[in-house]
N, C-alpha and C positions, 0 to 999 in steps of 0.2 A: 468515911467520907466518900461520897460518890461524885463523879463529875459527869456532866452531861455534855455531849458534843452535839451541837446544833448543826443543822444543815443549811448551807447558804446557797440559795438559788441565784444563778446569774441570769439576769434578764436583759436582753438587748433593748436598747432605747426604741422608742416608737419610730416607725418608718414614716414616709410621706403621708400615708393614709391614716396614721395614727396607731396602727397595729405594729407590734414588734415583728421585725424580719420581713416586712412587706416590700422593702426596697429591692431585695434580691430574689424575689419570688419569680420563677420561670427562667432565670438566667442560665441555669444548667441545661435546660431543654434547648434553648437557643444555641449554646455552645456545642452540644452533641449534634444538633442538626447540621451546623456548619462543618463540624469535623467529619461527619458521615459523608457529606457531599464532596469534601476535599479528598477523602480516602477513596471514594468510588471513582472520582476523576483521576487520581493517581494510579489506581489499579487499571483503569481503562487505558490510560496512556502506555502503561507497561505491557498489558496483554494485547490490546488492539494495535498499538504501535509496533509491536513484534510481529503481529500478523500482517501489518502493512508492509514491513520490510521484506518479509517472506514473499508476499504477493508481488512486490516490485521486482525481486530477484527472479521469480517465475515468469513475469511478463518479459523481462529482458532476455531470459533464456529461450522462451518460446519465439521471440522475434528474431534472435540470432539463428536459431535452427531453421526457421522459415526462410530467412534470407539466404542461408547457405543452400537450402534446397533449390531456391530460385536461380542463384548464381551459377549453378552447375548446368543450366540448360543452354547448351551451345547451339548456335545456329549451324546445323550440319551442312547445309547447302554452301554457305560461305566458307566454312572450314575446308570442305572438299575442293571447292573451285579455286580459292586464293590462298589457303593455308592460314588465314587469319581466324582467330578464335574470338568470336563476339557472342554476346548473350542474345538469345531469341527472347525478346521482351514478352511476347505473348505466352510462350511456354514457361518463362520465368515467373510471370505473375500467376499462371495457372498452378505451377508447382508449389509456390509459396502459399497460395490460398488453399490448396489441397492440404498442405501440411497444417495450416491454421485450423482447417475444418476437422482434421482428425485429432489434433492436439487440444482443441478447445473443449472446455467443460462449461458448466453454467457460469455465467458472468464474465466470460472471456470473449472479446471481440478483436478483430484485427483486420488490417488491410495491407496490400502490397502493391507496389508500383515502381516504375523506373525513376531514376534520378535525372532530371533535365541536364543535358550537357555532358553526361557520363554514360556512354552507351553500354558499358559492361557492368553496370552497377544497378542493384535492386535495393529498394528501401522498404522496410516492413515496420509497421506500428501496431502494437498490441495494447489493449486497455482491459484491465481486470477490475471488476466491481465486486466487492465482498461486503456482506453485512457485518456489522460490529457485534461483538459479544457482550461487552461491558458498557461501552459508551452509549449504547442504545438506551440505557436507563436515563441518561442526561439529554437524550433527544438526537444524538448523532447516530443515525441508523445504518449508514454505509460509508465505505471509503473506496476511492478510485485511484488506481496507479496506472502509469503508462510506461511501456517498454519500447525502446526504439533501436533498430539495428539496420545497418547497411552491409552488403557484401558485394564484392566485385570479382569477376573472373580474372585471374592472373594467369598468363601463359608463359612458357619458357622454362628452361632448366636452370639457367644461371640467374634469372631475375625477371621481374615484370617486363613484358614486351620484348623480350630478347629471344 
């Protein structure tokens, strides 16, 4: 006696178009496209976001150093005649701008100037613009960060102004 085992084919019911399986056709492609865009955006946030944090740190550092360079420019004539140490604003701006010119690379700009009402203080602002590496795929081609610093001349051995 022999037994025969028949094969049962499972067939999905007809989709909206009448053909079996038509209702889900292309859904995997759409899901992969959405996931790809999401993963690229996430990678861009991680990679380009880290680069933006580094650029912000560099902008602040350059601004601080330029402000220090400017704050050290004492008006010698006033210091010799009255013993008061005040910043020579013209020299301070020149020193800060010179530092910015030597420290700057492509995409780095800055400006220096006095702080109104504070004669011994200089203010420096640095802007860095960098191209993105990953987010450019999504249309974000560059990022800009700004660093800001002020420095003032303090005189005296025991404290400011003493």
